[in-house]
Biotite code that builds the C-alpha atoms (Angstrom):
import biotite.structure as struc

atoms = struc.array([
    struc.Atom([0.128, 0.261, 0.366], chain_id="A", res_id=1, res_name="UNK", atom_name="CA", element="C"),
    struc.Atom([1.469, 3.435, -1.012], chain_id="A", res_id=2, res_name="UNK", atom_name="CA", element="C"),
    struc.Atom([0.804, 6.390, 0.855], chain_id="A", res_id=3, res_name="UNK", atom_name="CA", element="C"),
    struc.Atom([-1.719, 7.777, -1.469], chain_id="A", res_id=4, res_name="UNK", atom_name="CA", element="C"),
    struc.Atom([-3.786, 4.727, -0.683], chain_id="A", res_id=5, res_name="UNK", atom_name="CA", element="C"),
    struc.Atom([-3.144, 2.422, -3.585], chain_id="A", res_id=6, res_name="UNK", atom_name="CA", element="C"),
    struc.Atom([-2.110, -0.995, -3.275], chain_id="A", res_id=7, res_name="UNK", atom_name="CA", element="C"),
    struc.Atom([1.112, -2.510, -4.557], chain_id="A", res_id=8, res_name="UNK", atom_name="CA", element="C"),
    struc.Atom([0.418, -5.991, -5.901], chain_id="A", res_id=9, res_name="UNK", atom_name="CA", element="C"),
    struc.Atom([2.182, -8.643, -7.469], chain_id="A", res_id=10, res_name="UNK", atom_name="CA", element="C"),
    struc.Atom([0.980, -10.783, -10.174], chain_id="A", res_id=11, res_name="UNK", atom_name="CA", element="C"),
    struc.Atom([1.221, -14.704, -10.844], chain_id="A", res_id=12, res_name="UNK", atom_name="CA", element="C"),
    struc.Atom([4.469, -13.894, -13.499], chain_id="A", res_id=13, res_name="UNK", atom_name="CA", element="C"),
    struc.Atom([5.956, -10.968, -11.172], chain_id="A", res_id=14, res_name="UNK", atom_name="CA", element="C"),
    struc.Atom([4.917, -8.301, -12.723], chain_id="A", res_id=15, res_name="UNK", atom_name="CA", element="C"),
    struc.Atom([3.642, -4.936, -10.792], chain_id="A", res_id=16, res_name="UNK", atom_name="CA", element="C"),
    struc.Atom([0.349, -3.086, -10.603], chain_id="A", res_id=17, res_name="UNK", atom_name="CA", element="C"),
    struc.Atom([0.239, 0.333, -8.490], chain_id="A", res_id=18, res_name="UNK", atom_name="CA", element="C"),
    struc.Atom([-2.632, 1.464, -9.760], chain_id="A", res_id=19, res_name="UNK", atom_name="CA", element="C"),
    struc.Atom([-5.515, -0.071, -7.918], chain_id="A", res_id=20, res_name="UNK", atom_name="CA", element="C"),
    struc.Atom([-6.725, 1.962, -5.215], chain_id="A", res_id=21, res_name="UNK", atom_name="CA", element="C"),
    struc.Atom([-7.661, 0.794, -1.543], chain_id="A", res_id=22, res_name="UNK", atom_name="CA", element="C"),
    struc.Atom([-11.374, 0.039, -1.257], chain_id="A", res_id=23, res_name="UNK", atom_name="CA", element="C"),
    struc.Atom([-13.498, 1.782, 1.467], chain_id="A", res_id=24, res_name="UNK", atom_name="CA", element="C"),
    struc.Atom([-15.379, -0.158, 3.854], chain_id="A", res_id=25, res_name="UNK", atom_name="CA", element="C"),
    struc.Atom([-15.249, -3.230, 4.872], chain_id="A", res_id=26, res_name="UNK", atom_name="CA", element="C"),
    struc.Atom([-12.964, -4.986, 1.949], chain_id="A", res_id=27, res_name="UNK", atom_name="CA", element="C"),
    struc.Atom([-10.373, -2.244, 2.739], chain_id="A", res_id=28, res_name="UNK", atom_name="CA", element="C"),
    struc.Atom([-10.560, -3.048, 6.243], chain_id="A", res_id=29, res_name="UNK", atom_name="CA", element="C"),
    struc.Atom([-9.486, -6.775, 5.737], chain_id="A", res_id=30, res_name="UNK", atom_name="CA", element="C"),
    struc.Atom([-6.900, -5.923, 3.440], chain_id="A", res_id=31, res_name="UNK", atom_name="CA", element="C"),
    struc.Atom([-5.367, -3.782, 5.717], chain_id="A", res_id=32, res_name="UNK", atom_name="CA", element="C"),
    struc.Atom([-5.862, -6.058, 8.558], chain_id="A", res_id=33, res_name="UNK", atom_name="CA", element="C"),
    struc.Atom([-4.322, -8.960, 6.214], chain_id="A", res_id=34, res_name="UNK", atom_name="CA", element="C"),
    struc.Atom([-1.355, -6.980, 5.235], chain_id="A", res_id=35, res_name="UNK", atom_name="CA", element="C"),
    struc.Atom([-0.767, -4.118, 7.800], chain_id="A", res_id=36, res_name="UNK", atom_name="CA", element="C"),
    struc.Atom([-1.596, -5.701, 10.954], chain_id="A", res_id=37, res_name="UNK", atom_name="CA", element="C"),
    struc.Atom([1.004, -8.567, 9.701], chain_id="A", res_id=38, res_name="UNK", atom_name="CA", element="C"),
    struc.Atom([3.743, -5.953, 10.204], chain_id="A", res_id=39, res_name="UNK", atom_name="CA", element="C"),
    struc.Atom([3.610, -4.451, 13.671], chain_id="A", res_id=40, res_name="UNK", atom_name="CA", element="C"),
    struc.Atom([6.954, -6.705, 14.945], chain_id="A", res_id=41, res_name="UNK", atom_name="CA", element="C"),
    struc.Atom([8.883, -7.338, 12.085], chain_id="A", res_id=42, res_name="UNK", atom_name="CA", element="C"),
    struc.Atom([12.016, -6.469, 14.214], chain_id="A", res_id=43, res_name="UNK", atom_name="CA", element="C"),
    struc.Atom([12.619, -10.428, 14.459], chain_id="A", res_id=44, res_name="UNK", atom_name="CA", element="C"),
    struc.Atom([11.348, -11.411, 11.214], chain_id="A", res_id=45, res_name="UNK", atom_name="CA", element="C"),
    struc.Atom([13.541, -12.124, 7.867], chain_id="A", res_id=46, res_name="UNK", atom_name="CA", element="C"),
    struc.Atom([11.030, -10.743, 5.611], chain_id="A", res_id=47, res_name="UNK", atom_name="CA", element="C"),
    struc.Atom([12.114, -8.789, 2.625], chain_id="A", res_id=48, res_name="UNK", atom_name="CA", element="C"),
    struc.Atom([9.859, -5.033, 2.129], chain_id="A", res_id=49, res_name="UNK", atom_name="CA", element="C"),
    struc.Atom([8.728, -3.582, -1.017], chain_id="A", res_id=50, res_name="UNK", atom_name="CA", element="C"),
    struc.Atom([10.801, -0.977, -1.718], chain_id="A", res_id=51, res_name="UNK", atom_name="CA", element="C"),
    struc.Atom([8.760, 2.066, -0.743], chain_id="A", res_id=52, res_name="UNK", atom_name="CA", element="C"),
    struc.Atom([6.369, 0.927, 1.768], chain_id="A", res_id=53, res_name="UNK", atom_name="CA", element="C"),
    struc.Atom([6.379, -0.894, 4.941], chain_id="A", res_id=54, res_name="UNK", atom_name="CA", element="C"),
    struc.Atom([4.040, -3.997, 3.848], chain_id="A", res_id=55, res_name="UNK", atom_name="CA", element="C"),
    struc.Atom([6.196, -7.167, 3.334], chain_id="A", res_id=56, res_name="UNK", atom_name="CA", element="C"),
    struc.Atom([6.055, -8.707, 0.258], chain_id="A", res_id=57, res_name="UNK", atom_name="CA", element="C"),
    struc.Atom([4.037, -11.851, 1.274], chain_id="A", res_id=58, res_name="UNK", atom_name="CA", element="C"),
    struc.Atom([3.276, -14.718, -1.228], chain_id="A", res_id=59, res_name="UNK", atom_name="CA", element="C"),
    struc.Atom([0.275, -16.337, 1.254], chain_id="A", res_id=60, res_name="UNK", atom_name="CA", element="C"),
    struc.Atom([-1.833, -13.304, 0.480], chain_id="A", res_id=61, res_name="UNK", atom_name="CA", element="C"),
    struc.Atom([-4.239, -12.929, -2.564], chain_id="A", res_id=62, res_name="UNK", atom_name="CA", element="C"),
    struc.Atom([-6.397, -9.819, -3.381], chain_id="A", res_id=63, res_name="UNK", atom_name="CA", element="C"),
    struc.Atom([-8.952, -10.564, -5.815], chain_id="A", res_id=64, res_name="UNK", atom_name="CA", element="C"),
    struc.Atom([-9.315, -7.314, -8.086], chain_id="A", res_id=65, res_name="UNK", atom_name="CA", element="C"),
    struc.Atom([-12.381, -7.141, -10.449], chain_id="A", res_id=66, res_name="UNK", atom_name="CA", element="C"),
    struc.Atom([-11.963, -5.373, -14.158], chain_id="A", res_id=67, res_name="UNK", atom_name="CA", element="C"),
    struc.Atom([-14.778, -4.095, -16.394], chain_id="A", res_id=68, res_name="UNK", atom_name="CA", element="C"),
    struc.Atom([-15.147, -1.745, -18.426], chain_id="A", res_id=69, res_name="UNK", atom_name="CA", element="C"),
    struc.Atom([-11.574, -0.586, -18.312], chain_id="A", res_id=70, res_name="UNK", atom_name="CA", element="C"),
    struc.Atom([-12.289, 0.151, -14.655], chain_id="A", res_id=71, res_name="UNK", atom_name="CA", element="C"),
    struc.Atom([-10.329, -2.002, -11.684], chain_id="A", res_id=72, res_name="UNK", atom_name="CA", element="C"),
    struc.Atom([-11.207, -2.879, -8.148], chain_id="A", res_id=73, res_name="UNK", atom_name="CA", element="C"),
    struc.Atom([-9.887, -4.866, -5.234], chain_id="A", res_id=74, res_name="UNK", atom_name="CA", element="C"),
    struc.Atom([-13.195, -6.865, -4.468], chain_id="A", res_id=75, res_name="UNK", atom_name="CA", element="C"),
    struc.Atom([-11.918, -9.519, -1.636], chain_id="A", res_id=76, res_name="UNK", atom_name="CA", element="C"),
    struc.Atom([-8.695, -10.272, -0.037], chain_id="A", res_id=77, res_name="UNK", atom_name="CA", element="C"),
    struc.Atom([-7.642, -13.803, 1.393], chain_id="A", res_id=78, res_name="UNK", atom_name="CA", element="C"),
    struc.Atom([-4.886, -16.017, 2.757], chain_id="A", res_id=79, res_name="UNK", atom_name="CA", element="C"),
    struc.Atom([-3.332, -18.159, -0.397], chain_id="A", res_id=80, res_name="UNK", atom_name="CA", element="C"),
    struc.Atom([-3.591, -21.822, -0.512], chain_id="A", res_id=81, res_name="UNK", atom_name="CA", element="C"),
    struc.Atom([-0.735, -23.529, 0.715], chain_id="A", res_id=82, res_name="UNK", atom_name="CA", element="C"),
])
């Protein structure tokens, strides 16, 4: 997540996407809980960080982005299957 309220996402092929806005309401709260809460005590963790922000690069979370009529919106987030 960037300071301006956009998500920094990585696709399965490794490309990044930085133009999906963090949604308001329950979905935004869920995304924050899954990603931001995890970073509270990272001093003992060996987790690589995204270069510009505080959220660790974690492969165990998924954000579902819906694309329609040229618009994109994050509609859900969940733990990725192991």
